[in-house]
DOMARGU-602322 format. One record per residue: residue number from 1; residue in one letter; chain; x negated, y, z of N, C-alpha, C in turn. Coordinates in steps of 0.1 Angstrom, whole numbers, plus 5000, padded with zeros to 4 digits. Layout:
<lumkols>
+------+-------+------+------+------+------+------+------+------+------+------+------+
| semi | lumza | paba |  n_X |  n_Y |  n_Z | ca_X | ca_Y | ca_Z |  c_X |  c_Y |  c_Z |
+------+-------+------+------+------+------+------+------+------+------+------+------+
|  NUM |     A |    A |    X |    Y |    Z |    X |    Y |    Z |    X |    Y |    Z |
...
+------+-------+------+------+------+------+------+------+------+------+------+------+
</lumkols>
This chain:
<lumkols>
+------+-------+------+------+------+------+------+------+------+------+------+------+
| semi | lumza | paba |  n_X |  n_Y |  n_Z | ca_X | ca_Y | ca_Z |  c_X |  c_Y |  c_Z |
+------+-------+------+------+------+------+------+------+------+------+------+------+
|    1 |     M |    A | 6774 | 5774 | 2462 | 6789 | 5776 | 2467 | 6796 | 5763 | 2468 |
|    2 |     V |    A | 6803 | 5760 | 2478 | 6812 | 5747 | 2482 | 6824 | 5751 | 2481 |
|    3 |     A |    A | 6832 | 5743 | 2472 | 6847 | 5745 | 2470 | 6854 | 5733 | 2476 |
|    4 |     T |    A | 6864 | 5735 | 2482 | 6872 | 5724 | 2486 | 6885 | 5728 | 2483 |
|    5 |     G |    A | 6895 | 5721 | 2477 | 6908 | 5726 | 2476 | 6909 | 5738 | 2471 |
|    6 |     N |    A | 6918 | 5748 | 2475 | 6919 | 5762 | 2471 | 6910 | 5771 | 2479 |
|    7 |     S |    A | 6900 | 5767 | 2487 | 6891 | 5778 | 2492 | 6878 | 5772 | 2487 |
|    8 |     S |    A | 6868 | 5786 | 2489 | 6853 | 5783 | 2486 | 6846 | 5789 | 2496 |
|    9 |     A |    A | 6834 | 5783 | 2499 | 6826 | 5789 | 2511 | 6817 | 5800 | 2504 |
|   10 |     L |    A | 6818 | 5812 | 2509 | 6811 | 5823 | 2503 | 6795 | 5821 | 2508 |
|   11 |     N |    A | 6791 | 5818 | 2521 | 6780 | 5818 | 2526 | 6776 | 5805 | 2534 |
|   12 |     R |    A | 6766 | 5798 | 2530 | 6764 | 5786 | 2533 | 6761 | 5786 | 2549 |
|   13 |     R |    A | 6758 | 5796 | 2555 | 6754 | 5798 | 2568 | 6767 | 5797 | 2576 |
|   14 |     M |    A | 6777 | 5803 | 2574 | 6789 | 5805 | 2582 | 6802 | 5801 | 2573 |
|   15 |     R |    A | 6801 | 5788 | 2568 | 6811 | 5783 | 2560 | 6825 | 5785 | 2566 |
|   16 |     E |    A | 6825 | 5779 | 2579 | 6840 | 5780 | 2583 | 6845 | 5794 | 2588 |
|   17 |     E |    A | 6837 | 5805 | 2588 | 6841 | 5818 | 2591 | 6845 | 5827 | 2579 |
|   18 |     Q |    A | 6838 | 5824 | 2568 | 6839 | 5831 | 2554 | 6844 | 5822 | 2544 |
|   19 |     I |    A | 6855 | 5815 | 2547 | 6863 | 5810 | 2536 | 6873 | 5818 | 2532 |
|   20 |     V |    A | 6874 | 5820 | 2517 | 6883 | 5828 | 2512 | 6892 | 5819 | 2503 |
|   21 |     P |    A | 6906 | 5821 | 2500 | 6914 | 5814 | 2495 | 6909 | 5816 | 2476 |
|   22 |     T |    A | 6904 | 5807 | 2470 | 6899 | 5809 | 2457 | 6912 | 5813 | 2448 |
|   23 |     R |    A | 6923 | 5809 | 2449 | 6936 | 5812 | 2442 | 6940 | 5827 | 2443 |
|   24 |     Y |    A | 6938 | 5831 | 2456 | 6940 | 5844 | 2459 | 6928 | 5855 | 2452 |
|   25 |     R |    A | 6915 | 5849 | 2452 | 6906 | 5859 | 2443 | 6908 | 5858 | 2428 |
|   26 |     Q |    A | 6914 | 5847 | 2424 | 6917 | 5848 | 2410 | 6930 | 5854 | 2406 |
|   27 |     E |    A | 6938 | 5855 | 2414 | 6950 | 5862 | 2412 | 6947 | 5878 | 2413 |
|   28 |     F |    A | 6936 | 5882 | 2420 | 6935 | 5896 | 2420 | 6926 | 5899 | 2409 |
|   29 |     L |    A | 6918 | 5893 | 2403 | 6913 | 5894 | 2391 | 6922 | 5894 | 2379 |
|   30 |     T |    A | 6932 | 5885 | 2380 | 6941 | 5883 | 2370 | 6950 | 5896 | 2368 |
|   31 |     I |    A | 6953 | 5904 | 2378 | 6962 | 5913 | 2380 | 6955 | 5925 | 2378 |
|   32 |     A |    A | 6941 | 5929 | 2381 | 6934 | 5938 | 2377 | 6932 | 5939 | 2360 |
|   33 |     W |    A | 6928 | 5927 | 2353 | 6928 | 5928 | 2342 | 6942 | 5931 | 2332 |
|   34 |     E |    A | 6954 | 5925 | 2339 | 6966 | 5931 | 2333 | 6968 | 5945 | 2333 |
|   35 |     E |    A | 6963 | 5951 | 2341 | 6967 | 5965 | 2344 | 6958 | 5972 | 2335 |
|   36 |     V |    A | 6947 | 5969 | 2332 | 6939 | 5974 | 2319 | 6943 | 5970 | 2308 |
|   37 |     H |    A | 6946 | 5958 | 2305 | 6951 | 5954 | 2293 | 6964 | 5958 | 2290 |
|   38 |     L |    A | 6974 | 5962 | 2300 | 6987 | 5964 | 2294 | 6990 | 5982 | 2295 |
|   39 |     G |    A | 6978 | 5988 | 2301 | 6980 | 6001 | 2303 | 6980 | 6009 | 2288 |
|   40 |     I |    A | 6992 | 6012 | 2286 | 6994 | 6022 | 2274 | 6995 | 6038 | 2275 |
|   41 |     P |    A | 6986 | 6045 | 2271 | 6988 | 6060 | 2276 | 6999 | 6067 | 2272 |
|   42 |     L |    A | 7003 | 6075 | 2281 | 7014 | 6082 | 2279 | 7011 | 6096 | 2270 |
|   43 |     S |    A | 7021 | 6108 | 2268 | 7019 | 6117 | 2259 | 7010 | 6127 | 2268 |
|   44 |     R |    A | 7015 | 6128 | 2281 | 7009 | 6135 | 2292 | 7002 | 6126 | 2305 |
|   45 |     S |    A | 6990 | 6123 | 2301 | 6985 | 6113 | 2310 | 6978 | 6122 | 2321 |
|   46 |     E |    A | 6978 | 6117 | 2334 | 6969 | 6122 | 2348 | 6959 | 6114 | 2352 |
|   47 |     R |    A | 6949 | 6123 | 2356 | 6938 | 6113 | 2363 | 6945 | 6107 | 2374 |
|   48 |     C |    A | 6938 | 6094 | 2378 | 6943 | 6089 | 2392 | 6936 | 6097 | 2403 |
|   49 |     I |    A | 6944 | 6099 | 2412 | 6941 | 6103 | 2427 | 6930 | 6095 | 2431 |
|   50 |     V |    A | 6933 | 6082 | 2433 | 6924 | 6073 | 2439 | 6919 | 6065 | 2429 |
|   51 |     G |    A | 6906 | 6066 | 2425 | 6898 | 6057 | 2415 | 6889 | 6048 | 2422 |
|   52 |     N |    A | 6881 | 6041 | 2411 | 6870 | 6033 | 2418 | 6856 | 6039 | 2414 |
|   53 |     R |    A | 6857 | 6051 | 2407 | 6843 | 6058 | 2404 | 6838 | 6052 | 2390 |
|   54 |     L |    A | 6845 | 6046 | 2383 | 6841 | 6041 | 2369 | 6849 | 6048 | 2360 |
|   55 |     E |    A | 6858 | 6057 | 2361 | 6868 | 6062 | 2349 | 6858 | 6067 | 2343 |
|   56 |     H |    A | 6850 | 6076 | 2345 | 6840 | 6085 | 2337 | 6831 | 6077 | 2329 |
|   57 |     Q |    A | 6826 | 6068 | 2336 | 6817 | 6062 | 2328 | 6820 | 6052 | 2316 |
|   58 |     V |    A | 6833 | 6046 | 2320 | 6840 | 6038 | 2309 | 6845 | 6046 | 2297 |
|   59 |     A |    A | 6850 | 6060 | 2300 | 6853 | 6068 | 2291 | 6842 | 6071 | 2281 |
|   60 |     L |    A | 6830 | 6074 | 2290 | 6817 | 6075 | 2280 | 6813 | 6064 | 2271 |
|   61 |     D |    A | 6814 | 6054 | 2277 | 6809 | 6041 | 2271 | 6819 | 6036 | 2257 |
|   62 |     L |    A | 6832 | 6040 | 2261 | 6840 | 6036 | 2248 | 6841 | 6048 | 2238 |
|   63 |     E |    A | 6836 | 6058 | 2242 | 6834 | 6070 | 2231 | 6849 | 6075 | 2228 |
|   64 |     I |    A | 6858 | 6077 | 2238 | 6869 | 6082 | 2238 | 6869 | 6095 | 2236 |
|   65 |     T |    A | 6860 | 6102 | 2243 | 6859 | 6119 | 2243 | 6849 | 6120 | 2234 |
|   66 |     V |    A | 6850 | 6136 | 2226 | 6841 | 6138 | 2218 | 6834 | 6148 | 2226 |
|   67 |     I |    A | 6821 | 6148 | 2226 | 6812 | 6155 | 2234 | 6803 | 6163 | 2224 |
|   68 |     A |    A | 6798 | 6177 | 2228 | 6790 | 6185 | 2219 | 6774 | 6177 | 2221 |
|   69 |     E |    A | 6769 | 6178 | 2210 | 6759 | 6172 | 2209 | 6745 | 6185 | 2212 |
|   70 |     Y |    A | 6751 | 6197 | 2210 | 6741 | 6208 | 2211 | 6750 | 6221 | 2210 |
|   71 |     E |    A | 6745 | 6232 | 2215 | 6750 | 6244 | 2219 | 6755 | 6249 | 2206 |
|   72 |     G |    A | 6767 | 6256 | 2207 | 6771 | 6265 | 2194 | 6783 | 6273 | 2195 |
|   73 |     K |    A | 6789 | 6276 | 2184 | 6800 | 6283 | 2184 | 6811 | 6276 | 2174 |
|   74 |     I |    A | 6823 | 6275 | 2178 | 6833 | 6269 | 2173 | 6840 | 6277 | 2160 |
|   75 |     I |    A | 6837 | 6272 | 2149 | 6843 | 6281 | 2136 | 6857 | 6280 | 2135 |
|   76 |     Y |    A | 6859 | 6266 | 2135 | 6875 | 6261 | 2129 | 6878 | 6248 | 2139 |
|   77 |     T |    A | 6890 | 6248 | 2141 | 6894 | 6237 | 2148 | 6911 | 6234 | 2147 |
|   78 |     D |    A | 6914 | 6221 | 2142 | 6928 | 6219 | 2138 | 6929 | 6204 | 2145 |
|   79 |     T |    A | 6939 | 6199 | 2140 | 6940 | 6183 | 2146 | 6933 | 6174 | 2138 |
|   80 |     D |    A | 6928 | 6179 | 2127 | 6920 | 6170 | 2117 | 6904 | 6168 | 2120 |
|   81 |     N |    A | 6899 | 6181 | 2123 | 6886 | 6180 | 2124 | 6880 | 6197 | 2133 |
|   82 |     I |    A | 6869 | 6194 | 2138 | 6867 | 6206 | 2144 | 6850 | 6211 | 2138 |
|   83 |     I |    A | 6850 | 6221 | 2136 | 6837 | 6227 | 2128 | 6830 | 6234 | 2137 |
|   84 |     L |    A | 6817 | 6233 | 2141 | 6808 | 6237 | 2152 | 6795 | 6243 | 2141 |
|   85 |     L |    A | 6792 | 6255 | 2145 | 6780 | 6263 | 2141 | 6769 | 6265 | 2151 |
|   86 |     G |    A | 6758 | 6257 | 2150 | 6748 | 6256 | 2159 | 6735 | 6255 | 2152 |
|   87 |     N |    A | 6724 | 6258 | 2160 | 6711 | 6253 | 2156 | 6708 | 6258 | 2140 |
|   88 |     G |    A | 6716 | 6268 | 2137 | 6714 | 6270 | 2122 | 6722 | 6262 | 2111 |
|   89 |     D |    A | 6727 | 6249 | 2116 | 6736 | 6239 | 2111 | 6751 | 6242 | 2114 |
|   90 |     T |    A | 6759 | 6236 | 2103 | 6774 | 6236 | 2105 | 6777 | 6221 | 2107 |
|   91 |     L |    A | 6782 | 6217 | 2116 | 6787 | 6204 | 2118 | 6801 | 6200 | 2117 |
|   92 |     S |    A | 6805 | 6193 | 2109 | 6821 | 6190 | 2109 | 6823 | 6178 | 2119 |
|   93 |     I |    A | 6832 | 6178 | 2128 | 6834 | 6167 | 2135 | 6848 | 6161 | 2134 |
|   94 |     P |    A | 6850 | 6150 | 2124 | 6864 | 6146 | 2122 | 6868 | 6139 | 2134 |
|   95 |     L |    A | 6884 | 6141 | 2136 | 6890 | 6137 | 2148 | 6900 | 6126 | 2143 |
|   96 |     V |    A | 6901 | 6115 | 2149 | 6910 | 6105 | 2147 | 6923 | 6107 | 2151 |
|   97 |     M |    A | 6934 | 6106 | 2140 | 6945 | 6111 | 2142 | 6956 | 6099 | 2138 |
|   98 |     Y |    A | 6963 | 6093 | 2148 | 6972 | 6082 | 2147 | 6967 | 6070 | 2143 |
|   99 |     E |    A | 6957 | 6065 | 2143 | 6949 | 6054 | 2136 | 6954 | 6043 | 2144 |
|  100 |     R |    A | 6956 | 6033 | 2138 | 6961 | 6018 | 2142 | 6947 | 6012 | 2149 |
|  101 |     S |    A | 6953 | 6009 | 2164 | 6941 | 6001 | 2169 | 6944 | 5986 | 2169 |
|  102 |     N |    A | 6935 | 5979 | 2173 | 6936 | 5961 | 2175 | 6949 | 5958 | 2181 |
|  103 |     K |    A | 6955 | 5966 | 2189 | 6964 | 5962 | 2198 | 6979 | 5964 | 2193 |
|  104 |     N |    A | 6979 | 5972 | 2181 | 6989 | 5978 | 2175 | 6994 | 5990 | 2179 |
|  105 |     T |    A | 6987 | 5997 | 2185 | 6989 | 6010 | 2194 | 6982 | 6022 | 2184 |
|  106 |     C |    A | 6986 | 6034 | 2187 | 6980 | 6047 | 2181 | 6969 | 6051 | 2185 |
|  107 |     M |    A | 6957 | 6054 | 2180 | 6947 | 6064 | 2187 | 6946 | 6076 | 2182 |
|  108 |     H |    A | 6945 | 6085 | 2189 | 6943 | 6101 | 2185 | 6933 | 6109 | 2194 |
|  109 |     K |    A | 6929 | 6118 | 2188 | 6919 | 6126 | 2197 | 6926 | 6142 | 2197 |
|  110 |     K |    A | 6928 | 6147 | 2209 | 6932 | 6159 | 2206 | 6921 | 6171 | 2208 |
|  111 |     P |    A | 6921 | 6181 | 2200 | 6909 | 6189 | 2203 | 6912 | 6198 | 2219 |
|  112 |     Q |    A | 6903 | 6200 | 2226 | 6903 | 6208 | 2237 | 6897 | 6221 | 2234 |
|  113 |     V |    A | 6891 | 6227 | 2226 | 6884 | 6240 | 2223 | 6890 | 6247 | 2213 |
|  114 |     Q |    A | 6889 | 6260 | 2215 | 6896 | 6270 | 2207 | 6886 | 6277 | 2199 |
|  115 |     R |    A | 6891 | 6282 | 2186 | 6883 | 6290 | 2174 | 6877 | 6301 | 2182 |
|  116 |     G |    A | 6862 | 6302 | 2180 | 6856 | 6316 | 2184 | 6850 | 6313 | 2198 |
|  117 |     K |    A | 6853 | 6302 | 2205 | 6846 | 6300 | 2218 | 6831 | 6295 | 2215 |
|  118 |     C |    A | 6823 | 6299 | 2223 | 6811 | 6293 | 2226 | 6810 | 6283 | 2234 |
|  119 |     I |    A | 6802 | 6271 | 2230 | 6802 | 6259 | 2239 | 6787 | 6256 | 2242 |
|  120 |     K |    A | 6786 | 6248 | 2254 | 6773 | 6243 | 2257 | 6770 | 6227 | 2253 |
|  121 |     K |    A | 6761 | 6223 | 2256 | 6755 | 6208 | 2249 | 6764 | 6201 | 2263 |
|  122 |     G |    A | 6769 | 6192 | 2258 | 6776 | 6179 | 2268 | 6790 | 6185 | 2271 |
|  123 |     Q |    A | 6795 | 6197 | 2266 | 6808 | 6203 | 2269 | 6817 | 6193 | 2261 |
|  124 |     I |    A | 6831 | 6194 | 2266 | 6839 | 6183 | 2258 | 6847 | 6190 | 2246 |
|  125 |     L |    A | 6847 | 6185 | 2238 | 6854 | 6190 | 2226 | 6869 | 6184 | 2221 |
|  126 |     A |    A | 6870 | 6172 | 2225 | 6881 | 6165 | 2222 | 6884 | 6153 | 2233 |
|  127 |     D |    A | 6897 | 6154 | 2236 | 6899 | 6143 | 2245 | 6907 | 6130 | 2238 |
|  128 |     G |    A | 6904 | 6120 | 2241 | 6913 | 6110 | 2236 | 6926 | 6107 | 2241 |
|  129 |     A |    A | 6935 | 6098 | 2235 | 6948 | 6096 | 2243 | 6950 | 6092 | 2256 |
|  130 |     A |    A | 6939 | 6085 | 2261 | 6940 | 6078 | 2274 | 6928 | 6088 | 2282 |
|  131 |     T |    A | 6925 | 6097 | 2280 | 6915 | 6105 | 2288 | 6919 | 6119 | 2294 |
|  132 |     V |    A | 6916 | 6124 | 2303 | 6919 | 6139 | 2307 | 6906 | 6145 | 2314 |
|  133 |     G |    A | 6899 | 6152 | 2305 | 6886 | 6156 | 2314 | 6874 | 6147 | 2314 |
|  134 |     R |    A | 6870 | 6139 | 2306 | 6861 | 6129 | 2305 | 6867 | 6117 | 2315 |
|  135 |     E |    A | 6876 | 6117 | 2321 | 6880 | 6105 | 2326 | 6891 | 6096 | 2323 |
|  136 |     L |    A | 6892 | 6083 | 2324 | 6903 | 6075 | 2320 | 6916 | 6080 | 2326 |
|  137 |     A |    A | 6926 | 6082 | 2320 | 6938 | 6084 | 2326 | 6950 | 6079 | 2320 |
|  138 |     F |    A | 6955 | 6067 | 2325 | 6963 | 6058 | 2317 | 6978 | 6062 | 2318 |
|  139 |     G |    A | 6983 | 6068 | 2328 | 6995 | 6071 | 2330 | 6998 | 6080 | 2340 |
|  140 |     K |    A | 7010 | 6081 | 2349 | 7015 | 6090 | 2359 | 7010 | 6085 | 2373 |
|  141 |     N |    A | 7006 | 6096 | 2382 | 7004 | 6091 | 2396 | 7018 | 6089 | 2402 |
|  142 |     I |    A | 7019 | 6077 | 2407 | 7031 | 6071 | 2415 | 7032 | 6074 | 2430 |
|  143 |     L |    A | 7037 | 6081 | 2439 | 7037 | 6085 | 2450 | 7046 | 6072 | 2456 |
|  144 |     V |    A | 7041 | 6065 | 2467 | 7047 | 6055 | 2475 | 7046 | 6057 | 2486 |
|  145 |     D |    A | 7055 | 6053 | 2493 | 7055 | 6053 | 2508 | 7060 | 6040 | 2515 |
|  146 |     Y |    A | 7050 | 6035 | 2522 | 7053 | 6022 | 2529 | 7058 | 6023 | 2543 |
|  147 |     M |    A | 7069 | 6016 | 2546 | 7072 | 6018 | 2559 | 7071 | 6004 | 2567 |
|  148 |     P |    A | 7064 | 6005 | 2581 | 7065 | 5990 | 2588 | 7073 | 5987 | 2591 |
+------+-------+------+------+------+------+------+------+------+------+------+------+
</lumkols>
C-alpha cells in the first residue's frame, strides 16, 4: 500500500482509479466502534431489521444467551435459576441477575421457558439483556425517511 497525504492506494495496478481517502475509512471504523461501545440495551430491545449477519454469532460467542445442552423437561424456573431434568440428571442453571459489568452497567438474563415444558437440545432457555431470540438487539428500530 502506498499512502500519500489523506489517501492510500488500494491496488498497485490501478492506483489512480482506486484511491480512497484514508480519513474517511478511519472515521467509518470509529463510528462503527462507537455504536457498539455506546450501545446500552433497553428494557424491551428489538432485533435490527437490517443487520450484518453477525448478530447471531456474536451473541453465541459472548455467551449472552443460555442454551440447553441436552433434551429434557423444565421442572422449575424463576428469575434466579432454571432446573432442567434430562438424561436422568437434574441440572440447575443459575441466571445472572443485575450483576455489575466492567462498564458500570447491569447484566441480567431473562428466562424464556416455562415450567413443565419439554425442550430440545439447542433451544434457548434464557436471553440476555441485549439479545432477542439468539440475536443481538441493542435498542429500537428507528424508521427514517430521506427526502431528495
